[in-house]
C-alpha positions in Angstrom: -29.4 -5.4 -14.2 -26.6 -3.8 -12.4 -26.8 -0.6 -14.9 -30.4 -0.6 -15.1 -30.8 -0.1 -11.1 -27.7 2.6 -10.8 -29.8 4.6 -13.3 -33.3 4.0 -11.8 -32.6 4.2 -7.9 -28.9 5.8 -7.9 -29.0 8.8 -10.2 -26.2 7.8 -12.2 -26.9 9.1 -16.2 -28.1 7.0 -18.6 -25.0 7.8 -20.9 -22.7 7.5 -18.2 -24.0 3.8 -17.1 -23.8 2.9 -20.8 -20.2 4.2 -21.4 -18.7 2.4 -18.1 -20.8 -0.8 -19.5 -19.3 -0.9 -22.4 -15.9 -0.2 -21.6 -15.8 -3.2 -19.0 -17.1 -5.5 -21.3 -13.6 -4.7 -23.4 -11.6 -5.9 -20.5 -12.4 -9.3 -19.8 -8.9 -10.4 -20.7 -7.3 -8.2 -18.1 -9.8 -9.5 -15.4 -9.3 -13.2 -16.1 -5.5 -12.3 -15.7 -5.9 -10.5 -12.2 -7.8 -14.0 -11.4 -5.5 -16.1 -12.1 -3.0 -14.0 -10.3 -5.3 -14.2 -7.1 -5.7 -17.9 -7.3 -2.3 -18.2 -7.0 -2.1 -16.2 -4.0 -5.1 -17.7 -2.6 -2.8 -21.5 -2.9 0.4 -19.7 -1.6 -1.6 -18.1 1.8 -3.7 -21.6 2.6 0.0 -23.3 1.9 1.5 -21.0 4.3 -1.2 -21.1 7.2 -1.5 -25.5 7.0 2.7 -25.8 7.0 2.3 -23.6 10.5 -0.4 -25.6 11.6 -3.0 -23.0 12.1 -5.9 -24.0 14.8 -8.8 -22.6 15.8 -6.8 -22.5 19.5 -4.9 -19.5 18.2 -8.0 -17.2 17.7 -7.8 -16.9 21.7 -7.0 -13.5 23.3 -4.1 -12.3 25.3 -3.6 -9.1 26.9 -1.1 -6.9 28.9 1.8 -7.8 28.5 1.2 -10.8 25.6 3.7 -12.9 26.8 3.1 -16.8 25.6 0.8 -15.5 22.6 0.7 -18.8 20.4 -2.0 -16.9 18.1 0.3 -13.8 17.5 3.3 -16.3 16.9 1.8 -18.6 14.5 0.3 -15.2 12.4 3.9 -14.1 12.3 5.0 -17.7 11.0 2.5 -17.2 8.6 3.7 -14.2 7.4 7.4 -15.4 7.0 6.5 -18.3 5.0 4.6 -16.2 2.3 7.3 -13.9 1.9 10.0 -16.0 2.4 11.5 -14.8 5.3 13.7 -15.6 8.6 11.4 -13.6 10.9 8.3 -11.3 10.7 6.6 -8.6 13.2 2.7 -8.7 12.7 1.3 -6.9 15.2 -1.6 -4.5 15.9 0.2 -1.7 17.9 1.5 -0.5 14.5 -0.7 2.2 13.6 -0.1 2.3 9.9 2.6 1.5 6.9 4.4 4.9 7.7 4.9 3.2 11.4 5.8 0.0 10.4 8.4 1.6 8.2 9.3 3.9 11.0 10.1 0.9 13.1 12.5 -0.8 11.0 14.5 2.7 10.3 14.5 3.7 13.8 15.6 0.3 14.8 18.4 -0.4 12.5 20.1 3.1 12.0 22.3 4.7 14.8 23.5 8.7 14.6 26.2 8.9 12.1 24.8 6.5 9.2 23.2 7.3 5.9 19.8 6.5 4.8 19.8 6.4 1.2 17.1 5.8 -1.5 17.6 5.1 -5.1 14.2 5.7 -6.3 13.7 9.8 -5.9 11.6 11.1 -2.8 9.5 8.8 -0.3 6.1 9.3 0.2 5.0 12.3 1.9 4.4 10.8 5.6 7.9 9.3 5.2 9.8 13.1 4.7 8.9 14.0 8.6 10.0 10.7 9.8 13.7 10.9 8.0 13.7 14.8 8.3 13.5 16.1 4.7 10.8 18.4 6.3 12.3 19.4 9.3 10.2 17.9 12.3 10.8 17.1 16.1 11.9 13.4 16.5 13.0 12.7 12.9 15.8 10.8 12.0 18.0 13.8 11.1 17.8 14.9 14.7 19.3 12.1 15.8 22.5 12.4 13.1 21.2 10.3 10.4 21.7 11.8 6.9 19.7 11.4 4.0 20.6 11.0 0.2 18.2 10.1 -2.7 19.1 9.9 -6.7 16.3 11.0 -9.1 14.6 8.8 -11.7 15.3 9.2 -15.0 12.1 11.0 -17.3 10.7 7.2 -17.9 10.6 7.2 -14.5 13.2 4.1 -14.3 16.2 3.8 -11.9 19.1 5.7 -12.7 21.7 3.0 -12.4 24.4 4.9 -12.8 23.9 7.6 -10.4 23.3 4.8 -7.8 26.2 3.5 -8.3 28.1 6.6 -7.9 25.9 7.2 -4.5 27.0 3.8 -3.3 30.5 5.0 -3.0 29.1 6.4 0.0 28.1 3.2 1.7 24.9 4.3 2.9 24.0 1.9 6.4 20.5 1.6 4.8 19.1 2.2 1.6 14.6 2.2 1.0 12.9 1.4 -1.9 8.7 2.7 -2.4 7.6 -0.1 -4.5 3.8 2.2 -5.0 4.3 5.5 -6.9 2.9 7.7 -3.6 1.9 10.9 -4.7 3.8 11.0 -7.7 3.7 10.2 -11.3 5.5 7.7 -12.1 5.1 4.1 -12.5 5.3 1.6 -9.6 7.8 -0.9 -9.0 7.3 -4.8 -9.6 9.3 -7.0 -7.6 11.8 -7.7 -10.6 12.5 -4.4 -10.6 13.1 -3.8 -7.1 15.3 -6.8 -7.2 17.3 -5.4 -9.9 18.3 -2.7 -7.9 18.2 -4.5 -4.7 21.0 -6.3 -6.9 23.1 -3.4 -7.8 23.0 -2.3 -4.3 24.3 -5.7 -3.3 27.1 -5.6 -6.1 28.4 -2.2 -4.8 27.6 -1.8 -1.3 27.0 -5.3 0.2 26.7 -4.2 3.6 23.9 -1.8 3.0 20.8 -3.2 4.7 17.9 -2.7 2.1 14.0 -1.9 3.5 11.5 -2.0 0.4 8.1 0.0 1.2 5.5 -2.5 0.1 2.6 -0.2 1.1 -0.3 -1.5 -1.2 1.8 -3.8 -3.4 1.1 -7.5 -1.6 -0.4 -10.1 -3.9 -0.9 -7.6 -6.8 1.2 -10.3 -8.5 2.5 -13.7 -7.5 5.8 -12.5 -6.6 7.0 -10.3 -3.5 10.6 -8.4 -3.5 11.6 -10.9 -1.0 15.3 -10.5 -2.1 15.3 -7.5 0.6 16.4 -7.3 3.9 13.1 -6.2 5.3 9.9 -5.3 4.1 6.8 -3.5 5.7 3.4 -2.5 5.2 0.0 -2.0 6.5 -2.9 -4.2 7.4 -5.7 -1.9 6.5 -4.2 -2.1 3.1 -3.9 -5.1 0.9 -2.3 -7.9 3.6 -5.5 -7.0 5.8 -8.3 -8.1 3.6 -10.5 -5.4 4.1 -11.2 -7.2 8.0 -8.1 -6.2 10.0 -9.2 -3.6 12.0 -5.5 -2.4 12.3 -2.0 -3.0 12.6 1.3 -3.4 10.4 3.9 -5.7 9.6 7.6 -5.9 9.0 9.3 -9.1 7.5 12.9 -10.3 6.6 16.1 -11.4 8.4 15.7 -12.1 12.0 18.2 -9.5 13.1 17.0 -6.4 11.4 13.2 -7.5 12.4 14.1 -7.4 16.1 16.0 -4.8 16.0 12.2 -3.1 14.7 10.6 -4.8 17.4 12.9 -3.3 20.0 12.2 0.0 18.7 8.2 -0.7 18.4 8.3 -2.2 22.6 12.2 -1.9 24.4 15.2 -2.6 24.4 15.2 -6.3 26.0 11.9 -6.8 25.3 11.7 -6.7 21.5 9.2 -9.6 19.9 8.6 -11.0 23.0 6.1 -8.8 24.3 2.9 -7.2 22.7 -0.9 -8.4 23.8 -3.4 -9.2 20.4 -6.4 -8.5 22.8 -8.6 -10.7 20.4 -7.7 -9.7 17.1 -5.8 -12.6 16.3 -8.6 -14.6 14.3 -9.5 -11.2 12.6 -5.9 -10.8 11.2 -5.5 -14.1 10.5 -8.8 -14.3 8.3 -7.9 -10.8 7.0 -4.8 -12.3 5.4 -6.5 -15.5 4.0 -9.3 -13.2 2.2 -6.5 -10.7 0.5 -6.0 -12.1 -2.4 -9.8 -11.9 -3.1 -9.8 -8.7 -1.9 -6.7 -7.2 -4.1 -7.9 -8.7 -7.2 -11.4 -6.8 -6.7 -9.1 -3.7 -6.1 -7.0 -4.4 -9.1 -10.1 -5.0 -11.7 -11.4 -1.5 -10.2 -8.4 0.4 -11.0 -8.2 -1.3 -14.2 -11.7 -0.2 -15.3 -10.9 3.2 -13.9 -8.0 3.4 -16.3 -9.9 2.3 -19.2 -13.0 4.4 -18.3 -11.1 7.9 -17.4 -8.3 7.3 -20.7 -11.4 6.9 -22.6 -12.7 10.1 -21.3 -10.0 12.0 -21.9 -7.7 12.0 -19.4 -4.2 11.2 -18.6 -3.8 7.8 -16.4 -0.8 5.6 -14.8 -0.8 2.8 -15.5 -2.7 2.4 -18.5 -5.4 0.1 -18.2 -3.1 -3.1 -20.3 0.2 -2.0 -18.4 1.8 -4.4 -15.8 0.3 -3.6 -12.3 2.4 -3.3 -9.0 0.1 -2.2 -6.9 -3.4 -1.5 -6.7 -3.1 2.7 -6.8 -4.7 4.3 -10.6 -3.6 8.1 -10.7 -5.6 9.8 -12.8 -4.7 13.5 -14.1 -7.6 15.7 -13.7 -6.1 18.5 -14.4 -8.2 21.2 -12.0 -9.1 21.5 -8.5 -12.9 21.1 -9.3 -12.3 18.3 -11.4 -10.4 16.7 -8.5 -13.1 18.0 -6.0 -16.1 16.2 -8.3 -13.9 13.1 -8.5 -13.7 12.6 -4.7 -17.8 13.8 -4.2 -18.6 10.6 -6.1 -16.4 8.3 -4.5 -17.7 9.5 -0.9 -21.7 9.2 -2.6 -20.7 5.5 -3.7 -19.4 4.9 0.3 -21.5 2.4 2.5 -20.6 4.5 5.2 -20.5 8.7 5.7 -22.3 8.8 2.1 -23.9 12.0 2.5 -20.5 13.7 3.3 -18.7 16.0 1.0 -15.0 15.8 0.9 -12.8 19.1 1.3 -9.3 19.8 1.4 -7.9 19.8 5.0 -4.1 20.3 6.6 -3.5 16.2 7.3 -0.4 15.2 9.8 2.7 14.2 7.6 1.4 16.2 4.8 3.1 19.4 3.5 -0.4 20.4 1.2 -3.9 20.5 2.1 -5.5 16.7 1.1 -8.6 15.7 -0.1 -9.7 12.1 0.6 -12.9 10.2 -0.2 -13.6 7.1 1.7 -16.5 5.9 3.6 -15.1 2.9 5.2 -15.8 0.3 7.6 -12.0 0.6 9.0 -11.0 4.4 9.5 -8.4 5.1 6.8 -8.6 1.5 5.2 -7.3 2.1 1.4 -8.1 -1.6 0.5 -11.5 -0.1 0.7 -12.9 1.9 -2.1 -11.1 5.3 -1.5 -9.9 8.3 -3.6 -6.9 11.3 -2.1 -5.1 13.5 -3.8 -2.9 16.4 -2.6 -3.9 19.6 -3.7 -1.3 20.7 -6.0 -0.8 21.1 -9.8 -0.5 19.2 -11.8 -4.2 18.4 -9.5 -3.7 14.2 -9.9 -6.0 11.8 -8.1 -5.1 8.5 -6.6 -8.1 6.2 -6.7 -7.5 2.4 -4.5 -9.2 0.1 -3.3 -12.8 -1.8 -3.4 -13.4 -5.2 -0.8 -15.6 -6.5 -3.9 -15.8 -6.1 -7.6 -18.9 -5.0 -7.7 -18.2 -1.6 -5.0 -14.9 -0.9 -7.4 -16.9 -0.8 -10.7 -19.7 1.6 -8.5 -16.8 4.0 -7.6 -15.9 4.5 -11.4 -19.2 4.8 -12.2 -20.1 7.4 -9.7 -16.7 9.5 -10.0 -17.6 9.8 -13.5 -21.4 10.8 -13.3 -20.1 13.2 -10.3 -17.6 14.9 -13.2 -20.6 15.6 -15.2 -19.5 13.7 -18.3 -20.4 14.2 -21.8 
């Protein structure tokens, strides 16, 4: 019925619908494995909420300074429990994952310190924060230096190079879990923990920050050995419901340092109104495992469909997954734009809009973004984006239901005029 309706009411070509339907049928074992991950993560979140004695009284709003906001305190207790952390900062005032990471970096680094990345260049928007791309107010302007080691040809950490770099005793190391705008694998929690162990062995005083964006609840483990984890609530942990916000979790003193960067020295985590968002943030977290599972299934389907259609994909359909992002190497700008048109046509919001490349704050290249989302910029909802540069890779993610994730794949393939 689903595929027939696509053809009769939504303009999908019969051979496209048939191709995706046949491919989907082959993926049942992979979908079942994703369901099992979601079920376990659902139990972990339920257990954390019960341990924190969540009550409907915690859904009350706070304004102004937000002193003694019990809902905020319980939400942060739940996050700390899930990520096995000493403390958590979960705030609607954190605008994005980049903002959460920025608060953690600026809060814990001082002039003369060094920041080190053992996994190559970070995501584009962090280049401005660090000062790789000269920007007013960057870490570089505050006298904080930066170094990185490149990954091997197989996208693995180069441990010999990392050990050599650690001789400089960097104050902080940052590890990006997701591939970002690059053609590499995303790192699993176990792989991240191996990098962390290497750093601990050779530079034990280095603070370790993990950019956890796009990775939460994709697997049954999180990189909890880090000193800090940071991410966005309009990605995985918001469940497609959170209207905004971000989080930083980890050791108490480092989290509080990030809080003092967010608010002010001496105020830190003691202030910050929830403005009526507590229930939405908590409910979004509760929904997150199933929402992430839908996105993972969509990514698996996209990988299988576009690989069979002749494109290179990363990861491959059966590869272990560490985030919700599916990279597809489309080869030409025309293919990228066609793919993004398909995703936009599959959207519930602004389906009539045609995505075009445009300059974006924090990016060095024009970027095309497709995503008619209920929450502006939400990438746990069905979306796709691509920097307009060779080799013309599109990054597909999200879909808060199984059916919508699948629909995005169908529309994208249909728009590419697949034969």
